[in-house]
Backbone atoms as SQL, in Angstrom:
CREATE TABLE atoms (id INTEGER PRIMARY KEY, chain TEXT, resi INTEGER, resn TEXT, atom TEXT, x REAL, y REAL, z REAL);
INSERT INTO atoms VALUES
  (1, 'A', 1, 'MET', 'N', 0.807, -1.197, 0.000),
  (2, 'A', 1, 'MET', 'CA', 0.000, 0.000, 0.000),
  (3, 'A', 1, 'MET', 'C', 0.854, 1.266, 0.000),
  (4, 'A', 2, 'HIS', 'N', 2.131, 1.147, 0.364),
  (5, 'A', 2, 'HIS', 'CA', 3.005, 2.316, 0.401),
  (6, 'A', 2, 'HIS', 'C', 3.223, 2.929, -0.976),
  (7, 'A', 3, 'TYR', 'N', 2.972, 2.172, -2.036),
  (8, 'A', 3, 'TYR', 'CA', 3.147, 2.721, -3.386),
  (9, 'A', 3, 'TYR', 'C', 2.152, 3.846, -3.650),
  (10, 'A', 4, 'TRP', 'N', 0.998, 3.824, -2.991),
  (11, 'A', 4, 'TRP', 'CA', 0.046, 4.938, -3.139),
  (12, 'A', 4, 'TRP', 'C', 0.594, 6.203, -2.486),
  (13, 'A', 5, 'VAL', 'N', 1.327, 6.038, -1.392),
  (14, 'A', 5, 'VAL', 'CA', 1.968, 7.192, -0.745),
  (15, 'A', 5, 'VAL', 'C', 3.011, 7.781, -1.683),
  (16, 'A', 6, 'TYR', 'N', 3.838, 6.913, -2.291),
  (17, 'A', 6, 'TYR', 'CA', 4.836, 7.386, -3.251),
  (18, 'A', 6, 'TYR', 'C', 4.179, 8.118, -4.424),
  (19, 'A', 7, 'LEU', 'N', 3.074, 7.580, -4.898),
  (20, 'A', 7, 'LEU', 'CA', 2.373, 8.231, -6.006),
  (21, 'A', 7, 'LEU', 'C', 1.827, 9.595, -5.566),
  (22, 'A', 8, 'GLY', 'N', 1.288, 9.678, -4.377),
  (23, 'A', 8, 'GLY', 'CA', 0.800, 10.956, -3.859),
  (24, 'A', 8, 'GLY', 'C', 1.918, 11.982, -3.750),
  (25, 'A', 9, 'ILE', 'N', 3.071, 11.560, -3.243),
  (26, 'A', 9, 'ILE', 'CA', 4.222, 12.459, -3.142),
  (27, 'A', 9, 'ILE', 'C', 4.675, 12.891, -4.532),
  (28, 'A', 10, 'ALA', 'N', 4.686, 11.961, -5.479),
  (29, 'A', 10, 'ALA', 'CA', 5.083, 12.284, -6.854),
  (30, 'A', 10, 'ALA', 'C', 4.149, 13.327, -7.453),
  (31, 'A', 11, 'ILE', 'N', 2.864, 13.167, -7.241),
  (32, 'A', 11, 'ILE', 'CA', 1.882, 14.107, -7.794),
  (33, 'A', 11, 'ILE', 'C', 2.052, 15.486, -7.168),
  (34, 'A', 12, 'VAL', 'N', 2.139, 15.547, -5.854),
  (35, 'A', 12, 'VAL', 'CA', 2.281, 16.835, -5.171),
  (36, 'A', 12, 'VAL', 'C', 3.589, 17.517, -5.576),
  (37, 'A', 13, 'SER', 'N', 4.671, 16.757, -5.655),
  (38, 'A', 13, 'SER', 'CA', 5.967, 17.326, -6.051),
  (39, 'A', 13, 'SER', 'C', 5.934, 17.865, -7.468),
  (40, 'A', 14, 'GLU', 'N', 5.304, 17.137, -8.364),
  (41, 'A', 14, 'GLU', 'CA', 5.209, 17.588, -9.755),
  (42, 'A', 14, 'GLU', 'C', 4.350, 18.840, -9.865),
  (43, 'A', 15, 'VAL', 'N', 3.273, 18.896, -9.123),
  (44, 'A', 15, 'VAL', 'CA', 2.390, 20.065, -9.151),
  (45, 'A', 15, 'VAL', 'C', 3.123, 21.286, -8.598),
  (46, 'A', 16, 'LEU', 'N', 3.856, 21.120, -7.506),
  (47, 'A', 16, 'LEU', 'CA', 4.627, 22.233, -6.949),
  (48, 'A', 16, 'LEU', 'C', 5.701, 22.690, -7.935),
  (49, 'A', 17, 'ALA', 'N', 6.394, 21.748, -8.547),
  (50, 'A', 17, 'ALA', 'CA', 7.445, 22.097, -9.504),
  (51, 'A', 17, 'ALA', 'C', 6.876, 22.823, -10.717),
  (52, 'A', 18, 'THR', 'N', 5.768, 22.337, -11.236),
  (53, 'A', 18, 'THR', 'CA', 5.146, 22.975, -12.397),
  (54, 'A', 18, 'THR', 'C', 4.654, 24.373, -12.049),
  (55, 'A', 19, 'SER', 'N', 4.085, 24.537, -10.871),
  (56, 'A', 19, 'SER', 'CA', 3.622, 25.853, -10.441),
  (57, 'A', 19, 'SER', 'C', 4.803, 26.809, -10.260),
  (58, 'A', 20, 'ALA', 'N', 5.895, 26.313, -9.716),
  (59, 'A', 20, 'ALA', 'CA', 7.082, 27.142, -9.524),
  (60, 'A', 20, 'ALA', 'C', 7.750, 27.482, -10.858),
  (61, 'A', 21, 'LEU', 'N', 7.527, 26.660, -11.864),
  (62, 'A', 21, 'LEU', 'CA', 8.115, 26.916, -13.183),
  (63, 'A', 21, 'LEU', 'C', 7.663, 28.265, -13.725),
  (64, 'A', 22, 'LYS', 'N', 6.400, 28.585, -13.541),
  (65, 'A', 22, 'LYS', 'CA', 5.907, 29.895, -13.969),
  (66, 'A', 22, 'LYS', 'C', 6.578, 30.993, -13.156),
  (67, 'A', 23, 'ALA', 'N', 6.672, 30.787, -11.858),
  (68, 'A', 23, 'ALA', 'CA', 7.267, 31.797, -10.980),
  (69, 'A', 23, 'ALA', 'C', 8.775, 31.961, -11.206),
  (70, 'A', 24, 'SER', 'N', 9.426, 30.949, -11.791),
  (71, 'A', 24, 'SER', 'CA', 10.872, 31.034, -12.017),
  (72, 'A', 24, 'SER', 'C', 11.234, 32.022, -13.120),
  (73, 'A', 25, 'GLU', 'N', 10.231, 32.402, -13.919),
  (74, 'A', 25, 'GLU', 'CA', 10.429, 33.354, -15.022),
  (75, 'A', 25, 'GLU', 'C', 11.616, 32.960, -15.899),
  (76, 'A', 26, 'GLY', 'N', 11.526, 31.755, -16.446),
  (77, 'A', 26, 'GLY', 'CA', 12.573, 31.261, -17.350),
  (78, 'A', 26, 'GLY', 'C', 13.869, 30.956, -16.622),
  (79, 'A', 27, 'PHE', 'N', 13.780, 30.499, -15.401),
  (80, 'A', 27, 'PHE', 'CA', 14.926, 30.161, -14.548),
  (81, 'A', 27, 'PHE', 'C', 15.804, 31.383, -14.255),
  (82, 'A', 28, 'THR', 'N', 15.199, 32.560, -14.202),
  (83, 'A', 28, 'THR', 'CA', 15.947, 33.772, -13.858),
  (84, 'A', 28, 'THR', 'C', 15.820, 34.111, -12.376),
  (85, 'A', 29, 'ARG', 'N', 14.886, 33.478, -11.679),
  (86, 'A', 29, 'ARG', 'CA', 14.712, 33.694, -10.242),
  (87, 'A', 29, 'ARG', 'C', 15.183, 32.440, -9.507),
  (88, 'A', 30, 'PRO', 'N', 16.168, 32.564, -8.607),
  (89, 'A', 30, 'PRO', 'CA', 16.811, 31.381, -8.022),
  (90, 'A', 30, 'PRO', 'C', 15.906, 30.481, -7.171),
  (91, 'A', 31, 'TRP', 'N', 15.126, 31.027, -6.257),
  (92, 'A', 31, 'TRP', 'CA', 14.334, 30.171, -5.361),
  (93, 'A', 31, 'TRP', 'C', 13.253, 29.386, -6.101),
  (94, 'A', 32, 'PRO', 'N', 12.454, 30.032, -6.933),
  (95, 'A', 32, 'PRO', 'CA', 11.490, 29.228, -7.696),
  (96, 'A', 32, 'PRO', 'C', 12.175, 28.204, -8.609),
  (97, 'A', 33, 'SER', 'N', 13.333, 28.555, -9.158),
  (98, 'A', 33, 'SER', 'CA', 14.075, 27.621, -10.016),
  (99, 'A', 33, 'SER', 'C', 14.535, 26.405, -9.230),
  (100, 'A', 34, 'LEU', 'N', 14.988, 26.623, -7.997),
  (101, 'A', 34, 'LEU', 'CA', 15.400, 25.515, -7.137),
  (102, 'A', 34, 'LEU', 'C', 14.212, 24.608, -6.814),
  (103, 'A', 35, 'ILE', 'N', 13.056, 25.207, -6.559),
  (104, 'A', 35, 'ILE', 'CA', 11.841, 24.419, -6.290),
  (105, 'A', 35, 'ILE', 'C', 11.489, 23.559, -7.498),
  (106, 'A', 36, 'VAL', 'N', 11.655, 24.110, -8.698),
  (107, 'A', 36, 'VAL', 'CA', 11.374, 23.349, -9.927),
  (108, 'A', 36, 'VAL', 'C', 12.268, 22.113, -9.995),
  (109, 'A', 37, 'VAL', 'N', 13.563, 22.315, -9.846),
  (110, 'A', 37, 'VAL', 'CA', 14.517, 21.207, -9.987),
  (111, 'A', 37, 'VAL', 'C', 14.300, 20.153, -8.911),
  (112, 'A', 38, 'VAL', 'N', 14.209, 20.575, -7.666),
  (113, 'A', 38, 'VAL', 'CA', 14.019, 19.616, -6.568),
  (114, 'A', 38, 'VAL', 'C', 12.656, 18.926, -6.690),
  (115, 'A', 39, 'GLY', 'N', 11.637, 19.685, -7.025),
  (116, 'A', 39, 'GLY', 'CA', 10.299, 19.109, -7.165),
  (117, 'A', 39, 'GLY', 'C', 10.231, 18.022, -8.217),
  (118, 'A', 40, 'TYR', 'N', 10.842, 18.275, -9.386),
  (119, 'A', 40, 'TYR', 'CA', 10.832, 17.250, -10.434),
  (120, 'A', 40, 'TYR', 'C', 11.686, 16.045, -10.066),
  (121, 'A', 41, 'LEU', 'N', 12.814, 16.272, -9.390),
  (122, 'A', 41, 'LEU', 'CA', 13.635, 15.138, -8.950),
  (123, 'A', 41, 'LEU', 'C', 12.857, 14.244, -7.986),
  (124, 'A', 42, 'VAL', 'N', 12.207, 14.846, -7.014),
  (125, 'A', 42, 'VAL', 'CA', 11.405, 14.075, -6.051),
  (126, 'A', 42, 'VAL', 'C', 10.252, 13.386, -6.770),
  (127, 'A', 43, 'ALA', 'N', 9.592, 14.092, -7.677),
  (128, 'A', 43, 'ALA', 'CA', 8.446, 13.525, -8.392),
  (129, 'A', 43, 'ALA', 'C', 8.839, 12.284, -9.177),
  (130, 'A', 44, 'PHE', 'N', 9.913, 12.383, -9.951),
  (131, 'A', 44, 'PHE', 'CA', 10.297, 11.236, -10.776),
  (132, 'A', 44, 'PHE', 'C', 10.870, 10.092, -9.950),
  (133, 'A', 45, 'TYR', 'N', 11.555, 10.404, -8.851),
  (134, 'A', 45, 'TYR', 'CA', 12.044, 9.336, -7.985),
  (135, 'A', 45, 'TYR', 'C', 10.864, 8.571, -7.376),
  (136, 'A', 46, 'CYS', 'N', 9.903, 9.302, -6.816),
  (137, 'A', 46, 'CYS', 'CA', 8.740, 8.643, -6.214),
  (138, 'A', 46, 'CYS', 'C', 7.900, 7.925, -7.264),
  (139, 'A', 47, 'LEU', 'N', 7.833, 8.491, -8.458),
  (140, 'A', 47, 'LEU', 'CA', 7.117, 7.816, -9.542),
  (141, 'A', 47, 'LEU', 'C', 7.786, 6.489, -9.868),
  (142, 'A', 48, 'SER', 'N', 9.108, 6.466, -9.879),
  (143, 'A', 48, 'SER', 'CA', 9.825, 5.220, -10.165),
  (144, 'A', 48, 'SER', 'C', 9.566, 4.170, -9.092),
  (145, 'A', 49, 'LEU', 'N', 9.438, 4.606, -7.829),
  (146, 'A', 49, 'LEU', 'CA', 9.123, 3.661, -6.750),
  (147, 'A', 49, 'LEU', 'C', 7.711, 3.113, -6.905),
  (148, 'A', 50, 'THR', 'N', 6.798, 3.952, -7.340),
  (149, 'A', 50, 'THR', 'CA', 5.417, 3.518, -7.559),
  (150, 'A', 50, 'THR', 'C', 5.352, 2.447, -8.640),
  (151, 'A', 51, 'LEU', 'N', 6.191, 2.606, -9.670),
  (152, 'A', 51, 'LEU', 'CA', 6.152, 1.672, -10.797),
  (153, 'A', 51, 'LEU', 'C', 6.656, 0.279, -10.437),
  (154, 'A', 52, 'ARG', 'N', 7.207, 0.109, -9.261),
  (155, 'A', 52, 'ARG', 'CA', 7.585, -1.236, -8.795),
  (156, 'A', 52, 'ARG', 'C', 6.343, -2.092, -8.521),
  (157, 'A', 53, 'SER', 'N', 5.220, -1.433, -8.206),
  (158, 'A', 53, 'SER', 'CA', 4.031, -2.168, -7.760),
  (159, 'A', 53, 'SER', 'C', 2.811, -1.998, -8.655),
  (160, 'A', 54, 'LEU', 'N', 2.753, -0.933, -9.442),
  (161, 'A', 54, 'LEU', 'CA', 1.576, -0.665, -10.265),
  (162, 'A', 54, 'LEU', 'C', 1.970, -0.578, -11.737),
  (163, 'A', 55, 'PRO', 'N', 1.050, -0.906, -12.638),
  (164, 'A', 55, 'PRO', 'CA', 1.326, -0.828, -14.074),
  (165, 'A', 55, 'PRO', 'C', 1.564, 0.617, -14.523),
  (166, 'A', 56, 'VAL', 'N', 2.506, 0.796, -15.436),
  (167, 'A', 56, 'VAL', 'CA', 2.900, 2.128, -15.873),
  (168, 'A', 56, 'VAL', 'C', 1.735, 2.915, -16.476),
  (169, 'A', 57, 'GLY', 'N', 0.864, 2.277, -17.224),
  (170, 'A', 57, 'GLY', 'CA', -0.272, 2.974, -17.833),
  (171, 'A', 57, 'GLY', 'C', -1.218, 3.535, -16.802),
  (172, 'A', 58, 'VAL', 'N', -1.486, 2.765, -15.770),
  (173, 'A', 58, 'VAL', 'CA', -2.379, 3.205, -14.702),
  (174, 'A', 58, 'VAL', 'C', -1.735, 4.338, -13.908),
  (175, 'A', 59, 'VAL', 'N', -0.471, 4.167, -13.559),
  (176, 'A', 59, 'VAL', 'CA', 0.244, 5.189, -12.788),
  (177, 'A', 59, 'VAL', 'C', 0.292, 6.497, -13.560),
  (178, 'A', 60, 'TYR', 'N', 0.629, 6.425, -14.826),
  (179, 'A', 60, 'TYR', 'CA', 0.750, 7.649, -15.612),
  (180, 'A', 60, 'TYR', 'C', -0.603, 8.342, -15.781),
  (181, 'A', 61, 'ALA', 'N', -1.656, 7.567, -15.953),
  (182, 'A', 61, 'ALA', 'CA', -2.987, 8.156, -16.088),
  (183, 'A', 61, 'ALA', 'C', -3.384, 8.888, -14.805),
  (184, 'A', 62, 'ILE', 'N', -3.136, 8.280, -13.665),
  (185, 'A', 62, 'ILE', 'CA', -3.470, 8.913, -12.391),
  (186, 'A', 62, 'ILE', 'C', -2.592, 10.139, -12.170),
  (187, 'A', 63, 'TRP', 'N', -1.300, 9.985, -12.382),
  (188, 'A', 63, 'TRP', 'CA', -0.335, 11.068, -12.147),
  (189, 'A', 63, 'TRP', 'C', -0.638, 12.281, -13.028),
  (190, 'A', 64, 'SER', 'N', -0.806, 12.020, -14.312),
  (191, 'A', 64, 'SER', 'CA', -1.040, 13.140, -15.222),
  (192, 'A', 64, 'SER', 'C', -2.436, 13.729, -15.044),
  (193, 'A', 65, 'GLY', 'N', -3.443, 12.890, -14.833),
  (194, 'A', 65, 'GLY', 'CA', -4.808, 13.375, -14.673),
  (195, 'A', 65, 'GLY', 'C', -4.969, 14.250, -13.449),
  (196, 'A', 66, 'LEU', 'N', -4.507, 13.763, -12.310),
  (197, 'A', 66, 'LEU', 'CA', -4.623, 14.565, -11.091),
  (198, 'A', 66, 'LEU', 'C', -3.707, 15.781, -11.149),
  (199, 'A', 67, 'GLY', 'N', -2.555, 15.624, -11.804),
  (200, 'A', 67, 'GLY', 'CA', -1.653, 16.760, -11.973),
  (201, 'A', 67, 'GLY', 'C', -2.296, 17.881, -12.770),
  (202, 'A', 68, 'ILE', 'N', -3.002, 17.530, -13.848),
  (203, 'A', 68, 'ILE', 'CA', -3.697, 18.533, -14.668),
  (204, 'A', 68, 'ILE', 'C', -4.708, 19.299, -13.820),
  (205, 'A', 69, 'VAL', 'N', -5.500, 18.578, -13.069),
  (206, 'A', 69, 'VAL', 'CA', -6.538, 19.213, -12.259),
  (207, 'A', 69, 'VAL', 'C', -5.917, 20.098, -11.179),
  (208, 'A', 70, 'LEU', 'N', -4.921, 19.587, -10.474),
  (209, 'A', 70, 'LEU', 'CA', -4.320, 20.354, -9.380),
  (210, 'A', 70, 'LEU', 'C', -3.571, 21.588, -9.890),
  (211, 'A', 71, 'VAL', 'N', -2.841, 21.452, -10.996),
  (212, 'A', 71, 'VAL', 'CA', -2.140, 22.609, -11.556),
  (213, 'A', 71, 'VAL', 'C', -3.146, 23.661, -12.011),
  (214, 'A', 72, 'SER', 'N', -4.247, 23.228, -12.584),
  (215, 'A', 72, 'SER', 'CA', -5.280, 24.177, -13.014),
  (216, 'A', 72, 'SER', 'C', -5.889, 24.916, -11.835),
  (217, 'A', 73, 'VAL', 'N', -6.126, 24.217, -10.746),
  (218, 'A', 73, 'VAL', 'CA', -6.677, 24.852, -9.546),
  (219, 'A', 73, 'VAL', 'C', -5.672, 25.843, -8.962),
  (220, 'A', 74, 'ILE', 'N', -4.398, 25.456, -8.891),
  (221, 'A', 74, 'ILE', 'CA', -3.370, 26.365, -8.378),
  (222, 'A', 74, 'ILE', 'C', -3.231, 27.582, -9.282),
  (223, 'A', 75, 'ALA', 'N', -3.263, 27.368, -10.596),
  (224, 'A', 75, 'ALA', 'CA', -3.177, 28.495, -11.536),
  (225, 'A', 75, 'ALA', 'C', -4.355, 29.446, -11.348),
  (226, 'A', 76, 'TRP', 'N', -5.508, 28.892, -11.052),
  (227, 'A', 76, 'TRP', 'CA', -6.698, 29.709, -10.803),
  (228, 'A', 76, 'TRP', 'C', -6.528, 30.512, -9.504),
  (229, 'A', 77, 'LEU', 'N', -6.047, 29.848, -8.450),
  (230, 'A', 77, 'LEU', 'CA', -5.912, 30.500, -7.150),
  (231, 'A', 77, 'LEU', 'C', -4.758, 31.502, -7.099),
  (232, 'A', 78, 'LEU', 'N', -3.602, 31.122, -7.647),
  (233, 'A', 78, 'LEU', 'CA', -2.404, 31.949, -7.486),
  (234, 'A', 78, 'LEU', 'C', -2.127, 32.895, -8.652),
  (235, 'A', 79, 'PHE', 'N', -2.485, 32.476, -9.853),
  (236, 'A', 79, 'PHE', 'CA', -2.100, 33.246, -11.034),
  (237, 'A', 79, 'PHE', 'C', -3.287, 33.882, -11.752),
  (238, 'A', 80, 'GLY', 'N', -4.484, 33.719, -11.193),
  (239, 'A', 80, 'GLY', 'CA', -5.657, 34.349, -11.769),
  (240, 'A', 80, 'GLY', 'C', -6.143, 33.746, -13.080),
  (241, 'A', 81, 'GLN', 'N', -5.749, 32.511, -13.372),
  (242, 'A', 81, 'GLN', 'CA', -6.216, 31.843, -14.586),
  (243, 'A', 81, 'GLN', 'C', -7.720, 31.623, -14.486),
  (244, 'A', 82, 'LYS', 'N', -8.423, 31.928, -15.527),
  (245, 'A', 82, 'LYS', 'CA', -9.867, 31.732, -15.546),
  (246, 'A', 82, 'LYS', 'C', -10.195, 30.296, -15.964),
  (247, 'A', 83, 'LEU', 'N', -11.145, 29.715, -15.277),
  (248, 'A', 83, 'LEU', 'CA', -11.630, 28.382, -15.620),
  (249, 'A', 83, 'LEU', 'C', -13.094, 28.517, -16.022),
  (250, 'A', 84, 'ASP', 'N', -13.375, 28.289, -17.302),
  (251, 'A', 84, 'ASP', 'CA', -14.758, 28.377, -17.758),
  (252, 'A', 84, 'ASP', 'C', -15.455, 27.032, -17.555),
  (253, 'A', 85, 'LEU', 'N', -16.728, 27.002, -17.862),
  (254, 'A', 85, 'LEU', 'CA', -17.528, 25.795, -17.628),
  (255, 'A', 85, 'LEU', 'C', -16.975, 24.571, -18.366),
  (256, 'A', 86, 'PRO', 'N', -16.594, 24.674, -19.655),
  (257, 'A', 86, 'PRO', 'CA', -16.027, 23.491, -20.304),
  (258, 'A', 86, 'PRO', 'C', -14.750, 22.984, -19.620),
  (259, 'A', 87, 'ALA', 'N', -13.912, 23.891, -19.118),
  (260, 'A', 87, 'ALA', 'CA', -12.698, 23.471, -18.411),
  (261, 'A', 87, 'ALA', 'C', -13.057, 22.728, -17.127),
  (262, 'A', 88, 'ILE', 'N', -14.028, 23.241, -16.408),
  (263, 'A', 88, 'ILE', 'CA', -14.444, 22.597, -15.162),
  (264, 'A', 88, 'ILE', 'C', -15.068, 21.233, -15.439),
  (265, 'A', 89, 'ILE', 'N', -15.885, 21.147, -16.472),
  (266, 'A', 89, 'ILE', 'CA', -16.488, 19.860, -16.847),
  (267, 'A', 89, 'ILE', 'C', -15.392, 18.871, -17.255),
  (268, 'A', 90, 'GLY', 'N', -14.424, 19.339, -18.036),
  (269, 'A', 90, 'GLY', 'CA', -13.318, 18.471, -18.457),
  (270, 'A', 90, 'GLY', 'C', -12.530, 17.940, -17.274),
  (271, 'A', 91, 'MET', 'N', -12.253, 18.800, -16.314),
  (272, 'A', 91, 'MET', 'CA', -11.526, 18.349, -15.128),
  (273, 'A', 91, 'MET', 'C', -12.361, 17.369, -14.312),
  (274, 'A', 92, 'GLY', 'N', -13.663, 17.585, -14.269),
  (275, 'A', 92, 'GLY', 'CA', -14.542, 16.630, -13.600),
  (276, 'A', 92, 'GLY', 'C', -14.496, 15.268, -14.268),
  (277, 'A', 93, 'LEU', 'N', -14.430, 15.264, -15.603),
  (278, 'A', 93, 'LEU', 'CA', -14.329, 13.999, -16.331),
  (279, 'A', 93, 'LEU', 'C', -12.988, 13.307, -16.073),
  (280, 'A', 94, 'ILE', 'N', -11.921, 14.089, -15.944),
  (281, 'A', 94, 'ILE', 'CA', -10.619, 13.507, -15.619),
  (282, 'A', 94, 'ILE', 'C', -10.677, 12.836, -14.253),
  (283, 'A', 95, 'ILE', 'N', -11.234, 13.524, -13.270),
  (284, 'A', 95, 'ILE', 'CA', -11.361, 12.950, -11.928),
  (285, 'A', 95, 'ILE', 'C', -12.233, 11.697, -11.962),
  (286, 'A', 96, 'ALA', 'N', -13.323, 11.750, -12.720),
  (287, 'A', 96, 'ALA', 'CA', -14.199, 10.573, -12.842),
  (288, 'A', 96, 'ALA', 'C', -13.433, 9.409, -13.466),
  (289, 'A', 97, 'GLY', 'N', -12.622, 9.681, -14.467),
  (290, 'A', 97, 'GLY', 'CA', -11.835, 8.629, -15.102),
  (291, 'A', 97, 'GLY', 'C', -10.850, 7.994, -14.142),
  (292, 'A', 98, 'VAL', 'N', -10.184, 8.803, -13.339),
  (293, 'A', 98, 'VAL', 'CA', -9.243, 8.273, -12.345),
  (294, 'A', 98, 'VAL', 'C', -9.989, 7.406, -11.334),
  (295, 'A', 99, 'LEU', 'N', -11.163, 7.856, -10.900),
  (296, 'A', 99, 'LEU', 'CA', -11.958, 7.063, -9.953),
  (297, 'A', 99, 'LEU', 'C', -12.411, 5.744, -10.559),
  (298, 'A', 100, 'VAL', 'N', -12.875, 5.776, -11.800),
  (299, 'A', 100, 'VAL', 'CA', -13.319, 4.539, -12.464),
  (300, 'A', 100, 'VAL', 'C', -12.160, 3.549, -12.560),
  (301, 'A', 101, 'MET', 'N', -10.988, 4.054, -12.950),
  (302, 'A', 101, 'MET', 'CA', -9.825, 3.157, -13.050),
  (303, 'A', 101, 'MET', 'C', -9.501, 2.523, -11.709),
  (304, 'A', 102, 'ASN', 'N', -9.527, 3.320, -10.644),
  (305, 'A', 102, 'ASN', 'CA', -9.132, 2.805, -9.333),
  (306, 'A', 102, 'ASN', 'C', -10.187, 1.919, -8.680),
  (307, 'A', 103, 'LEU', 'N', -11.452, 2.210, -8.945),
  (308, 'A', 103, 'LEU', 'CA', -12.513, 1.448, -8.304),
  (309, 'A', 103, 'LEU', 'C', -12.939, 0.207, -9.065),
  (310, 'A', 104, 'PHE', 'N', -12.829, 0.247, -10.395),
  (311, 'A', 104, 'PHE', 'CA', -13.414, -0.835, -11.185),
  (312, 'A', 104, 'PHE', 'C', -12.455, -1.582, -12.099),
  (313, 'A', 105, 'SER', 'N', -11.290, -1.033, -12.374),
  (314, 'A', 105, 'SER', 'CA', -10.370, -1.677, -13.310),
  (315, 'A', 105, 'SER', 'C', -9.630, -2.829, -12.641),
  (316, 'A', 106, 'ARG', 'N', -9.452, -3.888, -13.377),
  (317, 'A', 106, 'ARG', 'CA', -8.699, -5.043, -12.870),
  (318, 'A', 106, 'ARG', 'C', -7.200, -4.872, -13.097),
  (319, 'A', 107, 'THR', 'N', -6.811, -3.831, -13.825),
  (320, 'A', 107, 'THR', 'CA', -5.378, -3.619, -14.073),
  (321, 'A', 107, 'THR', 'C', -4.689, -2.938, -12.905),
  (322, 'A', 108, 'VAL', 'N', -5.445, -2.376, -11.963),
  (323, 'A', 108, 'VAL', 'CA', -4.863, -1.751, -10.790),
  (324, 'A', 108, 'VAL', 'C', -4.684, -2.817, -9.719),
  (325, 'A', 109, 'ALA', 'N', -3.439, -2.973, -9.260),
  (326, 'A', 109, 'ALA', 'CA', -3.165, -3.952, -8.203),
  (327, 'A', 109, 'ALA', 'C', -3.673, -3.413, -6.867),
  (328, 'A', 110, 'HIS', 'N', -4.528, -4.169, -6.203),
  (329, 'A', 110, 'HIS', 'CA', -5.071, -3.717, -4.899),
  (330, 'A', 110, 'HIS', 'C', -4.437, -4.482, -3.776);
């Protein structure tokens, strides 16, 4: 079950790194740039640990799907990105897809 913890850490690290990427202003600001590098290193390391126990297709779908939603929410909160109704519906469908995979798919090791 610890592989889910690794996947959670990978997702959070990737979301933080991606959010800091905008703040780094093309790697011209040192602290946000450091967050980007460390965040991606942690994300990919934890992702590699997750892949010891779960299929790569399932892991990548969860990682990228939740990452899209979380980055969009952070962009909305911190950077003033507007989310219109189609964007919100699309993110809802991504979350629904991740739930369907985890609750009903036989390819996810439980």
